[in-house]
C-alpha positions, 0 to 999 in steps of 0.5 A: 500500500503506497502513501500518496499525498493529493494536493488539490484533492477537493477539486474537480480533477483532484476528486477524480484522482483520489477516486481512481487511486484510493483502492489499495493506497493510503490516500492523504487529501490535502486542500486550501482550506479543507481536507486531511490537511491544508496548505497555501501552495503560494507560500513555501513556509506553508508547504514546509509546515505541511510536510513537517506535519505529514512526514515521509510519503511514496508519491505526491500528486499536485492538481492545484495551483491558481493562474489567471486568463488575460490578454497581453495588453490587459494582464496586470502585474498582479495577474502575472504575480498570482500565476507565477507565485501560485501554479509555477513557483508553488509547484517548483517549491513543492518539489524542492521540499518534497525531495526530502520526504518522498521514499527512494523510487517514489513519484512526484506529479505536477499539473500544467495544462494544454495552453502550454502548447496550444495557447488561446487568445487571452491566456498569456499568464496561464499559458506562459506558467504552464510552459515554464513547468514543462521546462522545469520538470525536464530539467529537475528530473535530471537532478533528483536523487534516490530515483525519485521520478518527477513528471507533469500532467497536461490536462485539456479543458475538463468536461464537468467544468465546461459543462458548469459554464454552459460551454460546448464539451466537444474536445473536453475530457471528463475528470475520471479520464483525466485522472487516468494520466496522473495514475499512469505517472504514479504507477509507471517508470517515466520521468521528466515527462510531460504527459498529455491526458489525451494519450491516456483517456478519451476526449468527448466527441 
């Protein structure tokens, strides 16, 4: 039985990942305000405290991190700062700290997004941090000791979110289908990889 921490376990993707990985594993659900424990991903000190409380782990999945949508001309300093401090540096700091707590041959899985490779107009801050996460994972995986594997999952727009927003769902992927890429990251042997969810689950036609 593996001890797996899921950060963002209360979110749409996080709940599906938790559901998929719960059988046979000890899942620790982490949220911003609720869960088995809480963390402010934008605060390195908060991440340090979380790990001091939780201790050793076999795997970590992060399906959290705030980022903003805005066009180049409209994006404010705050839009960039929130995106960098939470989704980018929050996950970077998570890895830096987690390396002291994850067991040898364990795994860490982060979350980016499709906009890193297929940006839309008006998405500059989010597309930027997603692409930066890909570069970070590819490089950091070369340096991590104890054979700890590091990957990042790149989701497409989630069906449940699109439906809730009254948007068309064609080309989206359900949360449970999306979760399959996270499971593959935990169960597989790959490292330093960007896992496109479309390689692991089925999109809505």
